[in-house]
Structure formats: C-alpha cells, structure tokens
C-alpha positions as CSV (number, residue, x, y, z in Angstrom):
1,M,96.9,84.9,64.1
2,T,99.8,83.1,62.4
3,P,101.1,79.7,63.8
4,E,104.2,81.5,64.9
5,Q,102.3,84.1,66.9
6,T,100.2,81.4,68.5
7,R,103.3,79.5,69.5
8,R,104.8,82.6,71.1
9,R,101.6,83.5,72.9
10,N,101.5,79.9,74.3
11,Q,105.1,80.2,75.4
12,I,104.3,83.5,77.2
13,Q,101.2,82.0,78.7
14,H,103.3,79.2,80.2
15,V,105.8,81.6,81.6
16,V,103.2,83.8,83.3
17,D,101.3,80.8,84.6
18,D,104.5,79.4,86.2
19,N,105.0,80.2,89.9
20,R,108.4,81.8,89.7
21,P,109.7,85.2,90.7
22,L,109.1,88.2,88.4
23,A,112.7,88.6,87.4
24,T,112.8,85.0,86.1
25,W,109.7,85.8,83.9
26,I,111.3,88.8,82.3
27,I,114.5,86.9,81.5
28,Q,112.5,83.9,80.0
29,L,110.1,86.2,78.2
30,Q,113.1,88.0,76.6
31,A,114.4,84.6,75.5
32,I,111.1,83.9,73.7
33,S,111.8,87.1,71.8
34,Y,109.3,89.1,69.8
35,G,112.3,90.5,68.1
36,K,114.9,92.7,69.8
37,S,113.6,96.0,68.6
38,R,109.9,95.3,69.5
39,F,110.9,94.2,73.0
40,K,111.5,97.6,74.5
41,C,108.3,97.6,76.5
42,L,107.2,94.0,77.3
43,G,103.8,95.2,78.6
44,S,102.7,96.5,75.2
45,H,103.5,93.2,73.5
46,I,101.7,90.8,75.8
47,P,98.7,89.5,73.7
48,I,95.4,91.1,74.8
49,A,93.7,87.7,74.8
50,M,96.1,86.6,77.5
51,T,95.6,89.5,79.8
52,T,91.9,89.9,79.8
53,Q,89.3,87.8,81.5
54,T,85.5,87.9,82.0
55,V,85.0,89.9,85.1
56,D,82.2,89.2,87.6
57,S,80.1,92.2,88.4
58,E,81.2,91.8,92.0
59,C,84.9,92.0,90.9
60,R,87.3,94.1,92.9
61,H,88.9,97.0,91.0
62,I,92.7,97.4,91.8
63,L,94.9,100.3,90.8
64,V,98.6,99.3,90.2
65,V,101.0,102.2,90.3
66,D,104.6,101.8,89.1
67,D,106.8,104.0,86.9
68,S,108.4,100.8,85.4
69,P,106.0,99.5,82.7
70,V,107.2,95.8,82.8
71,P,106.6,95.2,86.5
72,A,103.3,97.1,86.3
73,Q,102.1,95.0,83.4
74,M,103.2,91.7,85.0
75,V,101.3,92.5,88.2
76,A,98.3,93.5,86.2
77,T,98.4,90.3,84.2
78,V,98.6,88.1,87.3
79,L,95.7,90.0,89.0
80,R,93.5,89.9,85.9
81,K,94.1,86.2,85.6
82,A,92.9,85.9,89.2
83,G,89.7,87.7,88.2
84,Y,90.4,91.2,89.3
85,E,89.7,94.3,87.3
86,V,93.0,96.3,87.0
87,S,93.9,99.8,86.1
88,I,97.5,101.0,85.8
89,A,99.1,104.4,86.5
90,H,102.8,105.1,85.7
91,D,103.4,107.7,88.4
92,G,101.9,109.0,91.6
93,E,100.3,112.1,90.1
94,R,98.4,110.1,87.5
95,A,97.4,107.6,90.2
96,W,96.1,110.4,92.3
97,R,94.0,111.8,89.4
98,K,92.6,108.3,88.7
99,T,91.6,107.9,92.3
100,Q,89.7,111.2,92.1
101,E,87.9,110.0,89.0
102,Q,86.8,106.6,90.2
103,Q,86.8,104.4,93.3
104,F,89.3,101.5,93.7
105,D,89.0,98.6,96.1
106,L,92.8,98.4,96.6
107,V,95.7,100.5,95.6
108,M,99.1,98.9,95.0
109,T,101.9,101.4,94.6
110,D,105.6,101.4,94.1
111,E,107.5,103.6,96.6
112,Q,110.0,105.4,94.5
113,M,108.4,107.2,91.5
114,P,108.7,110.5,89.8
115,F,106.4,113.4,90.6
116,L,104.7,111.8,93.6
117,S,106.2,109.0,95.7
118,G,104.2,106.0,96.8
119,S,104.3,107.1,100.4
120,E,103.1,110.6,99.5
121,L,100.3,109.0,97.4
122,C,99.3,106.9,100.4
123,R,99.3,110.0,102.6
124,R,97.0,111.8,100.2
125,L,94.7,108.8,99.9
126,R,94.4,108.5,103.7
127,T,93.3,112.1,103.9
128,D,90.5,111.4,101.3
129,E,87.4,110.2,103.1
130,R,86.7,107.7,100.3
131,Y,90.1,106.0,100.7
132,Q,90.6,106.0,104.5
133,K,89.7,102.3,104.8
134,T,90.9,101.2,101.4
135,P,93.7,98.6,101.6
136,L,97.0,100.0,100.4
137,V,99.9,97.7,99.3
138,L,103.4,98.9,98.8
139,F,105.2,97.3,95.8
140,T,108.9,97.7,96.1
141,S,112.3,96.3,95.2
142,K,113.9,97.4,98.4
143,R,114.0,95.9,101.8
144,W,112.5,98.1,104.6
145,S,114.4,100.3,106.9
146,T,113.2,101.3,110.4
147,N,111.7,104.5,108.9
148,M,109.8,102.5,106.3
149,D,108.4,100.3,109.0
150,R,107.1,103.3,110.8
151,L,105.7,104.8,107.6
152,T,103.9,101.5,106.9
153,E,102.4,101.6,110.4
154,D,101.5,105.3,110.2
155,L,99.7,105.0,106.9
156,D,98.0,101.6,107.8
157,I,99.6,99.8,104.8
158,A,97.9,96.4,104.5
159,A,100.9,94.6,103.0
160,T,104.2,94.9,101.2
161,V,105.0,93.0,98.0
162,Y,108.6,92.8,96.8
163,K,109.2,92.9,93.0
164,A,110.7,89.4,93.1
165,F,107.2,88.1,93.8
166,R,105.7,84.7,93.0
167,P,102.2,85.0,91.3
168,K,100.5,82.8,93.9
169,E,102.0,84.9,96.7
170,L,100.9,88.1,95.0
171,V,97.3,86.9,94.6
172,N,97.2,85.7,98.2
173,T,98.5,89.0,99.5
174,V,95.9,90.9,97.5
175,K,93.1,88.6,98.8
176,S,94.3,89.0,102.4
177,A,94.6,92.8,102.0
178,L,91.1,93.0,100.6
179,S,89.6,90.9,103.4
180,H,91.5,93.0,105.9
181,G,90.0,96.2,104.5
182,A,86.5,94.6,104.4
183,T,86.6,93.8,108.1
184,E,87.3,97.3,109.2
C-alpha cells in the first residue's frame, strides 16, 4: 500500500469511527475523495482491512438488506467493527433467497425496495418457522405513519433505525434487538 493509500484509509477510518450521522459520513468521505470517477459506489472502495474483523465463533450473523449500496455498506462496516458477521442483500428477493440458504440471527431491512418490499420480506420471514422469533429491524429514511406503526406491531418488528443513525445508536439497537429475540 502506498503512503497516499494509507493516508486515505486512515482518514476513512477516522470518519467511520466518529459518532456522527450517516449523511455526514458520506459527505466527509466524498471530500476525502478517491477520485471522482472511482467514487460511484463508496462501498466497493472501502478498504477490506477496515471492514473485516476477527469474528468469535459465537458471533451473531446479521443480514442487512438495502437497495442503496452506500447505506448498506456503512451499516455493515459499523456492525462488523462491533464484532458481528454481516451479509448484505440489495433487494428483498435476494434477501429472501439468502434466508432460505442460511440462518441469520437478525435481519435489518430497508422498507422501500424493488422486487420485494421490506414489509413483505418481514411477512414472509414470519411465516417461515425458522424466522418466527428472529429479531427484525426496519432500516428507513422515512418517519412512520399510523399504518407503519400497525405494520411494525403486526410483524413484531424489534426496532426501527433511521438512515441518519449514529454508529453507537445502531450498535445499541442491534444489541437490544438481539437480546429481545433471545428472551422469547
């Protein structure tokens, strides 16, 4: 790795470690600039060494579902740094297929996605015996309406995370949702 690449990686690490909302990260990370043309998908340019961590065998496996690659990668980065194993799906259908191939300890899904919405994914998961007690977390940029509150209650959604999250809040929400699911 060249000195310039090391400097950029360290700058990115500082931004991701900071306890600021996601939107602030994206703006600051763009300012660090890997070059305008290479910055189309931030997630693919985050150094691998920064996003991986030695995972304990008792580690919880989380599925993050979002059709926007940048927020999905940011959430995954924060959760990996907290010691979780994380898989990403970029739409509801892919997420559904992944849940049929392997078991996840928590599913965090965006609500509005192509092919299969987050709420429809949650409905399907609740009908699958393996996922009836699995904590589900909705990840959204919108504030709830009365219909969404009812949906959250009907599907036993453990928590809601807004896309303007702070890393510490995200980790605390996931810990809480996992302990909520473990007590049932």
